[in-house]
N, C-alpha and C positions, 0 to 999 in steps of 0.2 A: 824666595820672595816673589809672589805673584802680583804684578802691578798693571794698572790700566792708565793710559794717557788719554785725557779728555780735553778736547779743544772746542770751545764755543765759537760759533761763527755767525755773522750777519752781514750779508753782501760782501763777501771776501773773495770773490772770483779772481781778483787780480793777484792775490798772494797765496791762495789756497794750494795750488799744485806745488809751488816751491816749498811751502812749509811742510806739507805732507811728505814730500821727497826727503826733506832734511831730518824729519823725526823718525822715519822708518828704520834707520840703522839702530836706533836706541829703544824702540818700542814695537813689539809684535801685536799687542792688543791696543787698538786705538778706537776711541769713541769720538764722533763729531756730533755736536748738538747744533743743528741748523735752526736759528731762531727766526724763522719766517722770511728767509732771504727772497728778494724779488729780482736779483740779477741772475747770472749764470751759475751761481753756487750749487743749486740742486742738480743741474746737469753735470757739472764736474764731479760731484760726489757719486753720482750713479756710475761714472766711469772708473772709479777707484775700486781696487780689489782689497779683500781682507780688511774690511772697515765696517764698523757698526755705526749707524746713523740714527739719531733721534731727530725728527723734523717737527717743528711747530708750524701749524698752519698760518699763524700770525705772529707778530713780534711780541714776545712776552717779557723780555728783559734779560739782561746779562745774568742777574742773580738767579732767575728761574732756570736758565741753561745750566748753571752750576748745581742747582738743587737737583735737577734731573740726573746730572753726572754722579752726584753723591748717591742717589737712590739706586742707580744702575750698579755702581761699584759695590754697594752693600748687598744687593740682591744676587749679584753674580759671585760673591764670595771672594773678592780680591783682598789682598793684604794691604796694598797701598794704592792711592789714587794720586796721579800727577795731573795738574791743570796748567795750561798755558794758552795764550792768546794766538790769534792767527794773522795779526797785522804786521808780522816781522819785527815786533818790538821785544819779543822774547826769543833768545837764542837757543835753538835746540842743543847746541854744544854744551849747555849747562846741565842737561838732563843727567849725565853720569854723576855730577856732583850731588844732585838731589838723591839719587839712588845710593850713593855712598853714605850720605847723611842718614838715610832711612835705615841702611844696614847697621849703622852704629847702635840703633835701637834705644836711643836716649831721648826721643822726642815723639810727640803725637802730631804736631804740625810743623813742617819745615817750610818757612816762608822766605821767598826771594825778597831781597832788599836792594833797591837801586841806590840807596844812600848809606849803606853800611861801610862801603869801601869805594874809593875813587879808582875804578878800573880804567885801564887804557881804552880809549874809544868812547868813553861816556860823553854824552852831550847834555845840553841844558834843556830842562823841561819848560813849558810855558809858565810864566811867573805865577799866575793865579792857581794853577794846579799844584805847583810846589808849595805855595803858601797854605793852601787848604789841606793838603796832605800833612804838612808839618803841624798845623793847628790840631787836626783830629788825632794824629799820632801822639802828640804831647798830652792831649786830654785823655786818651785811652790809657796811656801809661800812668797818669796821675790818678785816674778813677779806679783802675783795675789792677794796679801793681804790675803791669806788664813792663817789658824792657825791649820794645821794638823800635825800629827806625823807619818803617815803611808800612803804613796801615793798608794801602790799597793795591799792592802788587798782586797780580793774578797768577804769577808763576809760583806754584806751591806744590808740596807733597803732603798728603793727609794719610794718617793711619786709619784704615777703614773702620776698625772697631771703635775708634774715637768718634768718627763721623756718625756712627749709629747712635751715639748718645746725644747728638745735637738735634734741635728742632728749628731748622732754618726755613723761613717763610717769606723773606723780603725778596721780591722778584727783580728789583732794580739795582742800580749801581751802589746803593748803600748796604747791600748784603754783607760786605766785610765787617761793618760795625756790629751787626747782629752776631756774626761769627765770633768776633773777638770778645764780646760780652759773655757769650755762652762758654767759650773756651776758658776764659779766666774763672768764671764761676764754678766750672766743673774741674778745675785744676789740671787742665791739659798742659802738657809740656810743650813749650814753643821754642823753636830754634830758628834763627835767621842765617841765611847764607847769601853772600854778595852775588848779584847778577848785574849785567851791564845795563846802564841807563840809556835807552834808545828812544828817540822821538823822531820817527820818519816823517810824520805829518802833524806838526804842531797846531794846525788849523782844524784838525778832526773834531767833529762835534759830539757832544753827549746826546743832544736832541731835545727839542722843546725848551721848557723853562730852565732846564739844567745847564744850558749853554751860558746862562747868566751866573757868574761866580757867587754872587750873594744868594741867589735862589738855591744854588747847589749846596752851599754851606748850610742854609736853613733846613734843607731836606735831610742832610746828614745829621744835624742836631735832632730833628724830629724823630728819626729812626733810632738814634742812640738813646734819647730820653724814654721812648716807648719801650725799648728793650731792657733798659736798666730797671724800669718799673715792673717788668715781668719776673725779675729775679731778686732774691733777697740782697739788699745793698747796705753797706755801712752808712751810718747817719750822715756823714759828710757829703755823700754823693750829690744830693739835691742842691746843696749850697754851692758846690763846685760847678755844677752845670749852670746854675743861675748866674754865678759870677762870670762864667765864660760867655753866656748869652748877652750879658749886660755890657760887654766890652765893645 
């Protein structure tokens, strides 16, 4: 099984060296997508050996960084793509668990879940993030017939042949909503595995209007509604979405 580990970064100079040091025992092929960092991240990346870097000249969004990782994995012919963040909220020690799940060959997306199991050392997320995650996860399950517990965890493993069937275009933080709609409509097999719930910096910002929870939720709804409209949907979808928006 040939796999690539992809790490999107934006101004992660404080944590980048430690994260790369911790993932190297588990991954020989590493891709870092630098989304227009303005701190010392580019300098630190130039010092690293045996590393592929995609650099955006400006900040294009978390979703766009993952889109670039998807394309790279497809073009390079990998079997699996693992993705994780660089803020020390994803533990590299979980990587072997993703690889073991991939080797079982019974899923196309293996999604980390911070809420599937109460692991030792879990901590409490900011209330608005937990509430929005729960609301969107419940809605996706209802609309799409999924059975997931964490819609937004970026710690994942993807079968690359399944990624090639997707058409992901959302560059921002709502990209997972587009991903879940397409995965469900294409009948991709989804499996969750528990990962630790870590929030080292509860005050960390999304940026701009998305720092307001109400605006962030509206943004998620807009992306979900647009994506549902692009795919054949059961007759009840529009009603369910309207009911949720009216709450």
